[in-house]
C-alpha positions in Angstrom: -2.1 -56.6 19.9 -3.0 -55.9 23.5 -0.1 -57.9 24.7 2.3 -56.2 22.4 1.2 -52.7 23.5 1.4 -53.8 27.1 4.9 -55.2 26.7 6.0 -52.0 24.9 4.6 -49.7 27.5 6.1 -51.7 30.4 9.4 -52.2 28.6 9.0 -56.0 28.6 10.4 -58.5 26.1 8.3 -61.4 24.8 10.2 -64.7 24.6 7.5 -66.9 23.0 3.9 -66.9 21.9 1.3 -69.6 22.7 -2.3 -69.8 21.6 -5.2 -72.1 22.1 -8.6 -72.4 20.5 -10.4 -74.4 23.1 -12.8 -74.0 26.0 -11.5 -73.1 29.4 -14.2 -74.8 31.3 -14.2 -78.1 33.0 -11.8 -79.9 35.4 -9.5 -81.0 32.6 -9.2 -77.6 31.0 -5.4 -77.7 31.2 -5.4 -81.1 29.4 -7.5 -79.7 26.6 -5.2 -76.7 26.2 -1.7 -77.8 25.2 -0.7 -74.3 24.4 -1.4 -73.1 27.9 0.3 -76.1 29.4 3.4 -75.4 27.3 3.3 -71.7 28.2 3.1 -72.5 31.9 6.0 -75.0 31.7 8.2 -72.6 29.8 7.4 -69.7 32.2 8.4 -71.8 35.2 11.6 -73.0 33.4 12.6 -69.5 32.4 11.3 -68.0 35.7 9.4 -65.3 33.9 5.8 -64.1 33.9 3.0 -65.3 31.8 1.1 -62.4 30.0 -2.5 -62.7 28.9 -4.6 -60.1 27.2 -7.6 -60.5 29.5 -8.2 -62.7 32.5 -11.1 -64.5 30.9 -8.7 -65.5 28.1 -6.8 -67.4 30.7 -9.8 -69.1 32.2 -13.4 -68.3 33.4 -13.0 -70.5 36.4 -12.2 -69.2 39.9 -11.0 -72.6 40.9 -8.5 -72.8 38.0 -7.1 -69.4 38.5 -6.8 -70.0 42.2 -4.9 -73.2 41.4 -2.4 -71.2 39.3 -1.9 -68.8 42.2 -1.3 -71.8 44.6 1.3 -73.1 42.2 3.2 -69.8 42.4 2.8 -69.1 38.7 3.3 -65.4 38.1 1.0 -64.1 35.3 0.1 -60.6 34.2 -3.1 -59.4 32.7 -2.6 -56.7 30.0 -6.1 -55.2 30.6 -5.5 -54.8 34.4 -1.9 -53.4 34.2 1.3 -54.7 35.6 0.6 -54.2 39.3 -2.4 -56.1 40.7 -2.9 -58.2 43.8 -4.6 -61.6 44.3 -7.7 -60.0 45.7 -8.3 -58.1 42.5 -7.6 -61.2 40.4 -10.2 -63.2 42.5 -12.8 -60.5 41.9 -12.2 -60.4 38.1 -12.2 -64.2 38.0 -15.6 -64.3 39.8 -17.0 -61.9 37.3 -15.6 -63.9 34.4 -17.1 -67.1 35.8 -20.5 -65.4 36.2 -20.4 -64.1 32.7 -19.7 -67.6 31.4 -22.9 -68.8 33.1 -24.9 -66.0 31.7 -23.6 -66.6 28.2 -24.5 -70.3 28.5 -28.0 -69.5 29.7 -28.6 -67.0 26.9 -27.4 -69.4 24.2 -29.7 -72.2 25.6 -32.7 -69.9 25.7 -32.1 -68.7 22.1 -31.7 -72.3 20.9 -35.0 -73.3 22.6 -36.8 -70.5 20.9 -35.4 -71.4 17.5 -36.3 -75.1 17.9 -39.8 -74.1 18.9 -40.1 -72.3 15.6 -39.0 -75.4 13.7 -35.6 -74.1 12.8 -33.0 -76.8 12.2 -29.7 -76.2 14.1 -26.3 -77.9 14.2 -25.7 -80.9 12.0 -29.4 -81.2 11.2 -29.1 -77.9 9.2 -26.4 -79.3 7.0 -26.7 -81.5 4.0 -26.3 -85.3 4.0 -22.9 -85.1 2.3 -21.7 -82.6 4.9 -22.8 -84.8 7.7 -21.1 -87.8 6.2 -17.9 -85.8 5.8 -18.0 -84.5 9.4 -18.7 -88.0 10.8 -15.8 -89.4 8.7 -13.4 -86.8 9.9 -14.5 -87.2 13.5 -14.1 -91.0 13.3 -10.6 -90.6 11.8 -9.7 -88.2 14.6 -10.9 -90.6 17.3 -9.0 -93.5 15.7 -5.8 -91.3 15.5 -6.2 -90.3 19.1 -6.7 -93.9 20.2 -3.7 -95.0 18.3 -1.5 -92.3 19.9 -2.7 -93.4 23.4 -2.0 -97.1 22.5 1.5 -96.2 21.2 2.3 -94.5 24.5 1.6 -97.8 26.3 3.3 -100.1 23.8 6.4 -100.7 26.0 4.3 -101.6 29.1 1.9 -103.9 27.1 4.8 -105.7 25.4 6.6 -106.2 28.7 3.4 -107.5 30.4 2.7 -110.0 27.6 6.3 -111.3 27.7 5.9 -112.4 31.3 5.8 -116.2 31.9 2.4 -117.8 32.4 1.2 -121.0 34.1 2.8 -124.3 33.1 5.2 -122.6 30.7 2.4 -121.3 28.6 1.8 -117.8 27.4 0.5 -115.5 30.1 -3.2 -114.9 30.1 -4.6 -111.5 29.4 -6.1 -111.3 32.9 -2.8 -112.2 34.5 -1.0 -109.6 32.3 -3.4 -106.9 33.4 -2.8 -107.9 37.0 0.9 -107.5 36.4 0.4 -104.0 35.2 -1.8 -103.2 38.1 0.8 -104.6 40.5 3.5 -102.4 39.0 1.2 -99.3 39.6 0.9 -98.5 35.8 -2.6 -96.9 35.3 -4.6 -97.5 32.2 -5.2 -94.8 29.5 -8.3 -93.6 31.6 -6.3 -93.6 34.8 -8.1 -96.7 36.2 -7.0 -100.4 36.7 -6.3 -102.6 33.7 -8.6 -105.5 32.7 -8.0 -108.4 30.3 -10.6 -107.1 27.9 -9.0 -103.7 27.7 -5.5 -105.2 27.3 -6.8 -107.4 24.4 -8.3 -104.4 22.6 -5.2 -102.2 23.0 -2.9 -105.1 21.9 -5.1 -105.7 18.9 -4.9 -102.0 18.0 -1.1 -102.2 18.2 -0.9 -105.3 16.1 0.4 -107.6 18.9 -0.5 -111.2 18.3 -0.9 -112.9 21.7 -1.9 -116.6 21.9 -4.2 -115.9 24.9 -6.3 -113.6 22.8 -6.9 -116.3 20.2 -7.7 -118.9 22.9 -10.3 -116.6 24.4 -11.9 -116.0 21.0 -12.0 -119.7 20.2 -13.8 -120.5 23.4 -16.3 -117.7 23.1 -19.9 -119.0 23.7 -18.7 -122.3 25.1 -19.1 -123.5 28.7 -16.4 -122.6 31.2 -15.2 -126.2 31.6 -14.3 -126.3 27.9 -11.1 -124.3 28.8 -10.1 -127.0 31.3 -9.9 -129.6 28.5 -7.2 -127.5 26.7 -4.5 -129.9 27.9 -6.6 -133.0 27.8 -7.2 -132.9 31.5 -10.9 -133.4 32.5 -12.4 -130.9 34.9 -12.1 -131.7 38.6 -15.3 -132.8 40.3 -16.9 -130.5 42.9 -16.2 -131.1 46.6 -18.4 -134.0 47.9 -19.0 -135.5 44.5 -16.0 -137.8 44.4 -17.7 -140.8 46.0 -20.8 -140.9 43.6 -18.5 -140.6 40.7 -16.4 -143.6 41.9 -19.5 -145.7 42.3 -20.7 -144.8 38.8 -17.3 -145.7 37.4 -17.3 -149.1 39.2 -20.9 -149.8 37.9 -19.9 -149.0 34.4 -16.8 -151.2 34.6 -18.9 -154.2 35.9 -21.5 -153.7 33.1 -18.7 -153.6 30.6 -17.2 -156.9 31.9 -20.6 -158.7 31.9 -21.3 -157.6 28.3 -17.9 -159.1 27.2 -18.5 -162.4 28.9 -22.1 -162.9 27.5 -22.2 -164.7 24.2 -25.7 -165.7 23.0 -26.1 -169.1 21.3 -26.9 -169.1 17.7 
């Protein structure tokens, strides 16, 4: 209502509406608010201003609002009027950030008083059926979000697993992860890929890779068990070749003496 009255008084037309029900705090506030991200993108594409009812509805962070100013995003605040400079916006942003801190302190103090009186709060105040339903919905939401992240990386994972491995075998998960790191493709968390992470994401996508089955079959076995996969014994350590040769020669001579000895009956 405030935006409509502001647009009517200033003779402005509203092209689209965007709304978010999310916190504006944190360094990833723009990621958690897809409505704000879409509004900023559309405003830059249409070269028009972004109108908000109050400055604290945009954000309660001075750093975030200053970042929008540095990006040359023009926005108007209905409560402040059409004409306002950056200095005024910085003052109001500082007041909004301080108010956020005061609200947080008041809420924590009130919660501490209620807990001291023995009042149950949050999920503890709900019934067992409600808690189970909430946990089930939260788990389903996490699984859905994880599947969406995995689907976004499906082309990269399938390409990495199709790369040739050693001795014309399937590429190992560690080598496939290194291929993705070499190409500069970050993981879902923005870090480097690992074989374990690639195996979990491939399993979520339903990709059956031979290297994953081999790693599972050798779980709990000594490292040299993998070397016997092709029937090749493990190579001896450096400096241990001569004792092994002497042991082999002694075993061979013992075998020959046993074959030539025939006890009389």
